[in-house]
C-alpha positions as CSV (number, residue, x, y, z in Angstrom):
1,M,67.2,135.5,-13.2
2,S,65.2,135.3,-10.0
3,T,61.6,134.3,-9.8
4,S,59.5,135.3,-6.9
5,T,56.2,133.9,-6.0
6,K,53.3,135.9,-4.5
7,T,50.7,134.4,-2.3
8,I,47.4,136.0,-2.6
9,K,45.1,135.5,0.3
10,S,41.4,135.9,-0.2
11,Y,38.9,136.6,2.6
12,L,35.3,135.6,3.2
13,R,32.8,138.3,2.4
14,P,32.6,140.5,5.5
15,I,29.5,141.6,7.3
16,D,28.7,145.2,8.2
17,R,30.7,145.8,11.4
18,D,29.0,149.1,12.2
19,G,25.6,147.4,11.8
20,L,26.7,144.6,14.1
21,I,27.8,147.1,16.8
22,A,24.5,148.9,16.5
23,F,22.6,145.6,16.8
24,A,24.7,144.8,19.9
25,E,23.9,148.2,21.5
26,R,20.2,147.5,21.0
27,G,20.6,144.2,22.8
28,R,22.4,145.9,25.7
29,A,19.6,148.5,25.9
30,N,16.9,145.9,25.9
31,P,18.3,142.5,27.0
32,D,14.9,140.9,27.2
33,R,14.0,141.7,23.6
34,R,12.9,138.6,21.5
35,G,12.3,137.9,17.9
36,T,10.0,135.2,16.5
37,N,10.9,132.7,13.7
38,L,7.9,131.6,11.6
39,V,7.9,128.4,9.5
40,R,5.0,126.6,7.8
41,T,5.6,122.9,7.0
42,V,3.5,121.0,4.5
43,C,3.8,117.2,4.0
44,E,3.7,116.1,0.4
45,G,3.3,112.4,1.2
46,Q,5.4,109.6,2.7
47,Y,7.9,111.5,4.8
48,R,8.7,114.3,2.3
49,S,7.8,117.8,3.6
50,L,8.5,121.3,2.6
51,S,9.0,124.1,5.2
52,Y,8.4,127.6,4.0
53,V,10.3,130.5,5.6
54,A,9.3,134.0,4.5
55,E,9.8,134.3,0.7
56,H,12.7,131.8,0.4
57,N,12.7,128.5,-1.5
58,P,11.2,125.8,0.8
59,V,13.5,123.7,2.9
60,V,12.8,120.1,1.8
61,V,13.0,117.3,4.4
62,D,12.7,113.5,3.8
63,E,13.9,110.3,5.3
64,P,16.4,107.8,3.8
65,L,15.1,104.7,2.1
66,H,15.9,102.4,5.1
67,L,13.5,104.6,7.2
68,F,10.8,104.4,4.5
69,G,11.4,107.8,2.9
70,Q,12.2,108.6,-0.7
71,D,15.7,109.9,0.2
72,T,15.1,113.1,-1.9
73,A,16.4,115.5,0.8
74,P,18.2,115.6,4.2
75,A,16.5,113.9,7.2
76,P,15.0,116.1,10.0
77,G,18.0,115.5,12.3
78,E,20.4,116.5,9.5
79,I,18.4,119.7,9.1
80,V,18.7,120.3,12.8
81,L,22.5,119.9,12.6
82,S,22.6,122.2,9.6
83,G,20.8,124.8,11.6
84,L,23.3,124.4,14.4
85,G,26.2,124.7,11.9
86,G,24.7,127.8,10.3
87,C,24.1,129.4,13.7
88,L,27.7,128.7,14.9
89,A,29.0,130.0,11.6
90,V,27.0,133.2,12.0
91,G,28.3,133.6,15.6
92,I,31.9,132.9,14.6
93,T,31.7,135.5,11.8
94,A,30.1,138.0,14.2
95,V,32.7,137.6,16.9
96,A,35.6,137.7,14.4
97,T,34.2,140.8,12.9
98,Y,33.7,142.4,16.3
99,K,37.4,141.6,17.1
100,N,38.5,142.9,13.7
101,V,39.7,139.4,12.6
102,R,39.3,138.8,8.9
103,L,38.5,135.2,8.1
104,S,39.8,133.4,5.0
105,R,38.2,130.0,5.8
106,L,35.4,128.8,7.9
107,E,34.0,125.2,7.7
108,L,32.2,123.3,10.3
109,H,31.8,119.5,10.4
110,L,28.9,118.2,12.5
111,E,28.0,114.7,13.7
112,G,25.1,113.8,15.9
113,D,24.3,110.4,17.5
114,V,20.6,109.8,17.3
115,G,18.4,106.7,17.6
116,N,14.9,106.0,16.7
117,S,14.2,102.7,18.5
118,A,10.8,104.1,19.4
119,A,9.9,104.2,15.7
120,W,8.4,107.7,16.1
121,G,6.0,106.3,18.7
122,A,4.5,103.8,16.1
123,G,5.0,100.6,18.0
124,G,8.7,100.7,18.7
125,A,10.6,100.3,21.9
126,P,9.1,102.1,24.9
127,R,11.3,105.1,25.5
128,E,11.3,108.2,27.7
129,P,12.0,111.7,26.2
130,L,15.6,111.8,27.6
131,Q,16.4,108.6,25.8
132,M,15.4,109.9,22.4
133,G,16.7,112.6,20.1
134,F,20.4,113.5,19.9
135,Q,22.4,111.8,22.6
136,A,25.7,113.5,21.5
137,I,26.7,116.1,19.0
138,R,30.3,116.8,17.9
139,V,31.3,119.9,16.0
140,K,34.8,120.4,14.5
141,V,35.6,123.9,13.2
142,E,38.2,124.5,10.5
143,I,39.0,128.2,10.6
144,E,41.7,130.4,9.2
145,G,42.2,134.1,9.4
146,D,44.4,137.0,10.6
147,A,44.7,135.7,14.2
148,T,46.6,133.3,16.3
149,R,45.3,129.8,17.0
150,E,44.5,130.9,20.5
151,E,42.5,133.9,19.3
152,L,40.6,131.7,16.8
153,E,39.9,129.2,19.6
154,E,38.5,132.1,21.7
155,I,36.3,133.3,18.8
156,V,34.9,129.8,18.4
157,R,34.4,129.4,22.2
158,Q,32.6,132.7,22.5
159,A,30.4,131.9,19.4
160,N,29.4,128.6,20.9
161,Y,28.7,130.1,24.3
162,F,26.3,132.7,22.8
163,S,24.8,130.6,20.0
164,P,21.0,130.7,20.1
165,V,20.6,127.3,18.4
166,A,23.4,125.7,20.5
167,N,21.8,127.0,23.7
168,S,18.3,125.8,22.5
169,M,19.8,122.3,22.2
170,R,21.7,122.5,25.6
171,N,18.9,124.0,27.6
172,P,15.3,122.7,28.1
173,I,12.8,124.9,26.5
174,P,9.0,124.9,26.7
175,L,7.6,123.1,23.7
176,D,3.9,122.8,22.9
177,V,2.6,120.7,20.0
178,S,-1.2,120.7,19.6
179,L,-3.9,120.5,17.0
180,S,-5.0,123.9,15.5
């Protein structure tokens, strides 16, 4: 009597490849086209704030106890890293879909080195803008799918290269903060 085992591979939910290709065609037809992201952030007290995006549940931000927050939610830098991770995941999924690669696993691990010796400008060390914020970010991608390691590496490389959030972090952008 012989027993055989079957391996069942499951795949991540796919995106609409035809829609993706149409979106890419619109980008080629009008490469200077821009969209606008809108967010409204309301502080509840201490460092806890809620950011509202369209009709979604608010994104809650806080600081840990050692930074005088309530530790009820991720810190702002962690939210930034989650935005980067999400953007890279979108890009990896899009590039894989474009290349007809079905993914069965995609997980990103992000680390960012950030200091706050300036204490948000509230009497800490005198610092210049280049000395503050993230000083290094590392992303490790765990990915599996119907492709060779080299093909998967190329998908990740291409997604990183074209990531709007990664490029916002790599490149200086105009930033204006003022009273309403």
